[in-house]
N, C-alpha and C positions, 0 to 999 in steps of 0.2 A: 309671726316668727316661729318655730320649731329646734331650741336649742339642741336637741337626739341630732338633730340632719350637720348640725354644726362641728357637731365631736369626733374627734379623731373616732379610727375606727374600731383599735384594741384598747381605746378608752370604754367607749360604747359598752362594749366586753367584760371588762373590769370587775374585781371584785374586790373592793378596798380590805386593807387590813383589820381586821376586829381586836383595839385592843383587849383586855380583861375587864375591863370595866365597862364593857359595852357592852356583858354578853351578862350580867341579870344588872334585877328592879329592885329597887324597897331599897331600906336601911340593914346596916352591916355593923358590929362591932369588930369584927375580928377579922383582918383581909389575908389571905392563906393563897388571892389567884394570880397574881404577879409576879414574883421573885425579887420581892421589895429585900430589905432592910429591915425584919421584921422590931429589933432595934434599937430602930432611930436614924438620924447623925450627926457626925461629928460638929452642928454647929449646936453651940449653948446649950450641951446634955440636957433633957430632963424642962427645957424648954417644950413654947408654945411653933418656935421655929424649924427645931427637933423631927420630931413626929410634925410635920408641916410636909419640910424634906425631901422625905427618905420616902412616901408615896409619890406616882406616877400623873400629872397632873388633869384634868377633867380636857379632855382630848379635843372639843366644843369651843370652851368654856362663855359657857354658857352665861353663866355669876355677870361674869366681865363684859359681856354683846349684852346683857341687859342691863346695866349700870348706862351704854352708850347708848345704848336704842334709846332711856329717859333724856338724854341728852342732842340726841341727831335724830329721833323722830322715828329711828327706822326696825323693822320688830325685826330679832334674833334672824327669824328665818334666812332673813335676807343680809346677811351683817356675816363677811367673813374676815378673820385674825391673822396673821401673814407676819412671818417675821420678817419685819422690815417691808415696805412696800413691794421692795423689793421682790419678797417670798410669789406677790401675788401676780404678779407681770412673769415670772419667769412660771407657774404656773399657770398662766395663760392661753402660755404657747406650747406645754407640755401637755394638756389639753383639747388645742382647740386646734393645733398648727403639726397638721402631717410633715416631717420630714422632710425634703429636697422636693418639694409637691408644692404647699404653701410656701403663700406670702403676703407681709405687714404691713404699711402704711405709716410712717412715722414723719414730721413737717420740720429739717432743721431750720433751724437748731434749735432746741430740745434735750431733755435730759437724758441722758451718756447709755442710762442702762437698759434701753428698749434694742437698739441694734447690738447692746452687747448679748442683753436676751436671745435675742434672733437668733446670734453667729452660734449661740452657746447649745443652741437646739436646731441651729443649721437651717433654721428655714429665713430664705429672702425677704431684705428690707427692700423696700421701694420709699426714697427721699423727693419728699418733694415741700423746695424751699417754701419758705414764708415768701408773705409778699415784702418792699421795703419799709410796709407801717407794721411788718412781724403779726399779721392777719391772714386768713387761713386766703390761699387757694383754690379756691373751689371747685374750675374747667382743671386744673393739675388732677384735683385728687379721685375726681367723675372719668378723667382720661387713665387714671395710673389703676384702680379697680379692674379687676376680670374676676372668673368663676372661684379662681382660685383663692380670692383673697378673705383671709379673715379677721384679724384687726385691723384700727386704726388708731391711735396712740394723740391725743391731746392734751400739752397741758397747761393748763388755764388757769392763774395763773401763769406764766408759762419762764422757764429757766431755759437757759440765760438772760433773757430778753423784758420779765419782772413786770408784761399787761397781761390781761387780759385779754380773751378771746374773744370776738364781737361771736355776743351771746343764735343773736338768730342764723349765726353762721355755723355752730352746733348745729345746732335743731335740723337745720338744711343737713347735714353730714349723715344726723340720724331718723331723720326719714329719710330717707332715700340709699341706705347701705342695707344689703343684709347680713355683715357682719355682725362681729360685737363695737359695740366704737368703748373708748375706754377716754372718759376724762380725770386724766392726774392731778387734782386738786390741793396736792400738799402745802400750798401757802392760803390756799380758798382765807380763813384766817384773819389775813389782810389786807383783802379787796374789798369794796365796793363791790364788785359784782356776788349773788346770794350763789349759792351752792346747788349741782342738779341736783340737788338728792329729791325735793319736791318733784319731779317730774320722773321717778324711778317706776310709780306704775300707770307712764304715757310710753313709756320705749323699752319693750320686750330685750333690746338688744344695750342697752344701756352697762357699763361697769363706769362705775365713783371709786377712788383711789384718792382716800389722804392720813393723813398719819401723826401718832403721835412725837414727830422727830422737832419742831419747827417751832409750832405755836406751846406744847401742852412741854417744852421745856425738858422731855423723855426723847432725848437723840441714842441715847448708850443703851437702853434699855434692845430696839429694834422691836415694838410693833406696829406695823400699817395693817389700814380695815380698807377695805372693798365693802362697796355696796348694790346687791345686782337685783335680778329675779331670781328668784328661787334656784329656779334651772339648774343658773349660773350658779349660784352657792353653791346648789346639793354637788356638783359638778369638781370645783374646787374643792369643796369636801373630800371625796370622794378619792382626788390626788395627791395632798397634800400626806405629810408624817401623820405620821399621829400624836405624834405631842410636839407639834412645830412649835407653841408658845409655854416655851416654863412658867412652872407655879412659882420662881423670884418675880418675874413679869409680872402675870397676872395681880397679885397679891399691888405693888406700887402702883400698877397704873389706879386698882380701884382706889388707891389711896388715892392719886393727884384726881382723881373724875371729883373727890370733897372738895376739892380748891379753885372751882371754876371761877370765882371773882376773882383769883391772885391775875389768872390765867384769860382773862378777861381787863384786867388793869396793862399787864404786859405788851398784849396786845395794842393797848388806846399807845402807852408810850412808845412803843415800833413807830406804830401807823404818827405819832410824833415827831419822833425824829428821825424816822423817814424824809419827811414832807422839809422839813429846817436843815439834814442835812441835804439835800439835795436842792437847796437853795444856797448852802454856803460855797458847794463845789461848783454848781454853776461858776460864779464868783468866779474860781481861781482862772490867771490865764493859762494855764497848761491846760485847763478842761477843754475837749471844743464842744461839744453837747455832752446831756444827762438825761438819760429817758428817762420818760412816765412808770410807777413801780406801783403796782398793785401787790406785791409779796412782802420779804422785809431784805429785801436785799434794794441796790441800786446798779443799772449798769451803765458806765462809763463810754465816751471816748476820749483821750488823753495824747497827745502830737508825739509822744512814745513807753505806746505800752510796755514795754517790753523793760523799758531802763526802768522807769519808774516805780512796778512789780521790785526788783531789784531791789534797789533804793529800799524801797520799803521792809522789802525783807530784813534790809540789812539794820535797821531802826528797833526790827521786832515788833511787826508788822503784818500780818498774811493776811491780804487779800487775793486777788481768783484773775490770772491772767484766762484771758479766754480773748480776744486777739487774733491765734486762725480760728477761731468757731467761722462758721459759715454764717455770714450778716454783722461778723458785729468783728467785723478789723479795726485792729484799736483797742480795740475797748478794754475793761475790766470793772468786775462784778464784785463789788462790795457789802456786807452785811452790812444790818446795823445793826452797833453795839452799843450800848449802856452809852447816853451824856458822856460821861468822862473817857472810855475811851472812843468815842467820834472827834471829841473834839483833839486829844490827842493826833489820831489820823488824817486831817483836820489841820495841828500845827505841821506836820511835819512837811504835808504835801507842801506846803506855801517852802519851807525849808531848800523845797529839792532844785 
């Protein structure tokens, strides 16, 4: 696959912004190139933080990418970091989809930002609903593809249904589509199915999205990852803002990566709570169905979704009403909390 042919014409010829820190090589002790405040910052004057945050961050986040690569097994040149995965999603539209001409395929029910980003970028969205078992409608996808289809978004484990998409079905799409297949693995840490990262060398059209917002517990940082063949990463780096990941985020993420054992413990606890909560919810008379989940949330069908949601809000418990979402009629989505939070949820539901 020639990634250059997928790019928008104006992006092919785009000359990216060159930062002050891109234009010199070697070591330096005096920086008078970027019009920064040479005196420091008002954060603890005279400390390391003060000296650190008055300077622009590394525009390519090389130290952080190197640390991520040691955990994920992905080289720096195959890694893009964004201001949340949402930035990577938006940049894929901006780099590869001609407004008013190209189209993308999404598979409802799924993560809502794919459609929002498409609308912002004036790109047609073709919706091929998942089958009743929340798996891919391969025939429907094949029929929807034309010469202007640039992206297909597959969320696995899927949000809001929680299930993983059958791996061989995803491979079928990858092998037969000449555009980019974006696999959103935001919840992969909680799944039995392995990541598609190992397949990066096999499929030049594969883009994998992951995040620090879920298992890593860093949602407030807004740090997302995209892994892809180098030509795709080069395009994303070309169109991104020059300093899209701030220094504070880079520093905190680097520190977090030193605590992978704690994260793994949280994942094990979440999975155990997911199974326990699923069984307890299934025993409630008001619950009609509990869907299997590979994520850190559970989708349940109840008798009166809106009333149940509102009653929980009145008790200070916030879940997500998904009852108006395609194929999720009458359903609520419940994030797995701590054992104490899950116990309170169950006790409250029993009183309704």
